[in-house]
Wavefront OBJ file of the C-alpha trace (Angstrom):
o trace
v -5.348 7.507 -2.796
v -4.765 7.623 0.929
v -5.906 10.857 2.552
v -3.953 11.041 5.768
v -0.418 12.350 6.218
v -0.003 14.092 9.585
v 2.794 16.583 9.855
v 5.624 14.913 11.700
v 9.364 14.851 11.140
v 11.091 11.558 11.792
v 14.724 11.424 12.806
v 15.099 7.666 12.479
v 14.608 7.225 8.746
v 17.334 5.888 6.465
v 17.911 5.738 2.717
v 19.617 2.907 0.846
v 20.628 2.489 -2.783
v 18.290 0.127 -4.668
v 19.529 -0.218 -8.250
v 19.163 3.300 -9.708
v 17.157 4.825 -6.864
v 17.422 5.856 -3.243
v 14.761 4.141 -1.119
v 13.736 5.655 2.207
v 12.404 3.611 5.113
v 11.729 3.863 8.843
v 11.680 1.184 11.542
v 9.827 0.987 14.843
v 9.342 -1.684 17.491
v 10.787 -5.187 17.667
v 9.821 -8.767 16.905
v 8.482 -10.341 13.738
v 8.816 -7.975 10.747
v 5.629 -6.222 9.611
v 5.983 -4.333 6.338
v 3.735 -1.280 5.872
v 3.170 0.162 2.380
v 1.358 3.457 1.725
v -1.039 4.506 -1.035
v -0.272 6.406 -4.235
v 0.797 9.989 -3.598
v 1.430 9.139 0.042
v 4.456 8.233 2.136
v 5.426 6.510 5.383
v 3.460 9.164 7.288
v 0.199 7.557 6.139
v 0.921 4.879 8.758
v 1.745 7.193 11.671
v -1.762 7.051 13.212
v -1.336 3.286 13.674
v 2.334 2.704 14.481
v 2.143 3.353 18.226
v -0.024 0.293 18.821
v 1.439 -1.850 16.032
v 5.012 -1.291 17.261
v 4.092 -2.877 20.597
v 3.678 -6.173 18.727
v 5.964 -6.099 15.664
v 9.129 -4.759 14.101
v 7.590 -2.246 11.724
v 9.242 -1.463 8.387
v 7.655 1.576 6.722
v 8.727 2.273 3.138
v 8.478 5.278 0.817
v 7.739 3.645 -2.532
v 9.604 4.675 -5.676
v 9.249 8.412 -6.288
v 7.232 8.971 -3.105
v 8.245 10.813 0.043
v 12.027 10.806 0.335
v 12.530 8.004 -2.220
v 13.767 8.939 -5.678
v 12.633 7.741 -9.106
v 15.092 8.647 -11.879
v 12.981 6.795 -14.484
v 9.935 8.955 -13.665
v 7.708 5.901 -14.176
v 5.707 3.909 -11.637
v 4.363 0.388 -11.803
v 3.239 -1.772 -8.939
v 5.306 -4.600 -10.374
v 8.505 -2.527 -10.134
v 7.516 -1.295 -6.665
v 7.325 -4.936 -5.538
v 10.812 -5.625 -6.910
v 12.138 -2.525 -5.114
v 10.642 -3.546 -1.775
v 11.999 -7.100 -1.998
v 15.477 -5.680 -2.675
v 15.164 -3.451 0.395
v 14.080 -6.389 2.557
v 17.029 -8.394 1.239
v 19.361 -5.577 2.295
v 17.757 -5.596 5.746
v 18.185 -9.362 6.029
v 14.419 -9.930 6.181
v 13.318 -13.203 4.610
v 9.824 -13.981 5.905
v 7.485 -11.225 7.039
v 3.904 -10.055 7.387
v 2.595 -6.998 5.547
v -0.181 -4.437 5.202
v -0.810 -2.196 2.216
v -3.075 0.783 1.522
v -4.427 0.914 -2.051
v -1.227 1.079 -4.169
v 0.551 -0.555 -1.230
v -1.929 -3.432 -1.358
v -1.513 -3.737 -5.129
v 2.244 -3.895 -4.634
v 1.676 -6.686 -2.108
v -0.336 -8.650 -4.671
v 2.716 -8.592 -6.946
v 4.945 -9.608 -4.042
v 2.648 -12.418 -2.908
v 2.360 -13.876 -6.403
v 6.067 -13.635 -7.268
v 7.693 -14.811 -4.005
v 4.780 -16.392 -2.194
v 6.730 -18.238 0.503
v 8.117 -15.023 1.997
v 4.804 -13.506 3.145
v 3.141 -15.222 6.092
v 0.097 -12.973 6.414
v -1.051 -9.786 4.745
v -3.798 -7.196 4.996
v -4.937 -5.583 1.734
v -6.813 -2.289 2.165
v -8.695 -0.961 -0.892
v -6.606 -2.970 -3.337
v -7.619 -4.268 -6.762
v -6.741 -6.929 -9.314
v -7.244 -4.550 -12.242
v -8.326 -0.997 -13.035
v -12.045 -0.925 -13.902
v -13.435 1.775 -16.163
v -14.658 3.929 -13.272
v -11.099 4.072 -11.898
v -9.623 4.794 -15.325
v -11.919 7.793 -15.736
v -10.742 9.230 -12.409
v -7.103 8.498 -13.246
v -7.324 10.128 -16.676
v -9.030 13.288 -15.435
v -7.165 13.714 -12.178
v -5.195 16.897 -11.530
v -3.945 18.603 -8.407
v -6.720 21.166 -8.667
v -9.515 18.605 -8.922
v -8.346 16.421 -6.022
v -10.271 16.667 -2.729
v -8.594 18.994 -0.246
v -7.432 16.183 2.095
v -5.730 14.462 -0.846
v -4.012 17.704 -1.907
v -2.830 18.174 1.674
v -1.407 14.656 1.688
v 0.461 15.193 -1.579
v 1.975 18.431 -0.287
v 2.983 16.881 3.028
v 4.471 13.753 1.460
v 6.202 15.278 -1.574
v 9.506 16.082 0.097
v 10.891 17.595 -3.122
v 7.993 19.967 -3.618
v 5.850 20.887 -6.602
v 7.928 19.113 -9.238
v 7.558 15.821 -7.365
v 3.788 16.399 -7.148
v 3.621 17.024 -10.905
v 5.588 13.845 -11.603
v 3.347 11.750 -9.356
v 0.144 13.084 -10.887
v 1.501 12.396 -14.391
v 2.265 8.826 -13.315
v -1.203 8.515 -11.789
v -2.767 9.774 -15.032
v -0.799 7.137 -16.976
v -2.512 4.301 -15.077
v -5.658 4.868 -17.147
v -4.078 3.328 -20.254
v -2.052 0.569 -18.544
v -3.587 -2.898 -18.803
v -0.478 -4.923 -17.935
v 0.677 -3.806 -14.484
v -2.526 -4.713 -12.627
v -3.924 -7.752 -14.394
v -4.420 -10.548 -11.855
v -6.668 -13.514 -12.608
v -8.277 -15.943 -10.150
v -5.685 -18.482 -11.275
v -2.741 -16.203 -10.463
v -4.233 -15.294 -7.075
v -4.782 -18.969 -6.262
v -1.020 -19.346 -5.835
v -0.918 -16.936 -2.883
v -0.066 -18.805 0.305
v -0.252 -15.864 2.733
v -3.221 -15.775 5.062
v -4.972 -12.661 3.766
v -7.468 -10.137 5.128
v -9.164 -8.033 2.436
v -10.494 -4.691 3.746
v -12.704 -2.567 1.499
v -15.317 0.165 1.674
v -18.611 -0.561 -0.058
v -18.673 3.005 -1.471
v -15.174 2.886 -2.986
v -15.207 5.262 -5.978
v -12.251 3.522 -7.643
v -12.852 -0.183 -7.153
v -16.403 -1.565 -6.762
v -17.089 -4.095 -4.050
v -17.253 -6.958 -6.551
v -13.457 -6.759 -6.896
v -12.543 -7.458 -3.237
v -15.196 -10.186 -3.178
v -13.480 -11.844 -6.144
v -10.069 -11.479 -4.482
v -11.484 -13.148 -1.380
v -12.842 -16.024 -3.449
v -9.553 -16.474 -5.333
v -6.995 -16.474 -2.499
v -7.106 -19.885 -0.755
v -6.770 -18.647 2.847
v -8.593 -15.326 2.920
v -11.032 -13.330 5.023
v -13.167 -10.406 3.851
v -14.111 -7.241 5.758
v -16.450 -4.913 3.879
v -16.870 -1.600 5.711
v -20.424 -0.207 5.313
v -20.408 3.327 3.919
v -16.646 3.190 3.523
v -14.969 5.079 0.687
v -11.489 4.421 -0.680
v -9.082 3.560 2.183
v -11.743 3.849 4.913
v -9.505 2.886 7.837
v -8.930 6.417 9.185
v -12.533 6.789 10.356
v -12.508 6.666 14.155
v -15.632 4.507 14.043
v -13.743 1.783 12.137
v -11.771 -0.478 14.531
v -8.957 -0.999 12.055
v -5.918 -1.403 14.323
v -7.551 -3.850 16.724
v -9.081 -5.892 13.900
v -5.829 -6.024 11.946
v -3.866 -7.039 15.046
v -6.293 -9.856 15.844
v -5.892 -11.142 12.311
v -2.092 -10.804 12.334
v -1.747 -12.355 15.791
v -4.082 -15.210 14.892
v -1.983 -16.027 11.862
v 1.122 -16.163 14.006
v -0.288 -18.287 16.790
v -0.391 -15.519 19.386
l 1 2 3 4 5 6 7 8 9 10 11 12 13 14 15 16 17 18 19 20 21 22 23 24 25 26 27 28 29 30 31 32 33 34 35 36 37 38 39 40 41 42 43 44 45 46 47 48 49 50 51 52 53 54 55 56 57 58 59 60 61 62 63 64 65 66 67 68 69 70 71 72 73 74 75 76 77 78 79 80 81 82 83 84 85 86 87 88 89 90 91 92 93 94 95 96 97 98 99 100 101 102 103 104 105 106 107 108 109 110 111 112 113 114 115 116 117 118 119 120 121 122 123 124 125 126 127 128 129 130 131 132 133 134 135 136 137 138 139 140 141 142 143 144 145 146 147 148 149 150 151 152 153 154 155 156 157 158 159 160 161 162 163 164 165 166 167 168 169 170 171 172 173 174 175 176 177 178 179 180 181 182 183 184 185 186 187 188 189 190 191 192 193 194 195 196 197 198 199 200 201 202 203 204 205 206 207 208 209 210 211 212 213 214 215 216 217 218 219 220 221 222 223 224 225 226 227 228 229 230 231 232 233 234 235 236 237 238 239 240 241 242 243 244 245 246 247 248 249 250 251 252 253 254 255 256 257 258 259 260
């Protein structure tokens, strides 16, 4: 779960109909499209600390995933597989064929579904605190999680990002709890990852409470063109620490993949 959602009201966001839901997105900058996907319980605001610099280089497309932020979710269910389908439909509506992408936790898991289902469309991606599957230590957290037991920064993020208030928070936490018994949605094998053609940077903290460091190492070994950045002492989604040079490192990787 991402833990940063600064208070800020955007006036440039738009919503479009995607099948049975309204999907909210924001755009900044110009140039090659760079898709930015937030973590579970978050929203586009999770990316605000980084967009000033990123928008100098790319056309940023920030998305509120199904049921998050301003986006609706009439089915009241969440899978990363469905989130990937939703995002592709949005990009189709925007006329975006090929793009680069970065994802935080659930955003990175959504990108794994995207990169394995329509591989040719993603040129380069950065996966932050993503996983191929939910290990037992994550399932325990998911099963026991409640608003009251979440760390204060996570509660603050939920409140800031849940634009429809307490009922939206309750729905999201119920969906998060349901992950603990789902073995189908996140179930990637080395063979399935070997079909990813995007140049990929895997970013992970070595103290991640959800996904142990062996998982990103295995992702790195399975994706043909991958690089691995393990952040010492980093917890889940460790890129907000001012001591971690995330934006500059990500830009070097993105620019290198695009010949800049």
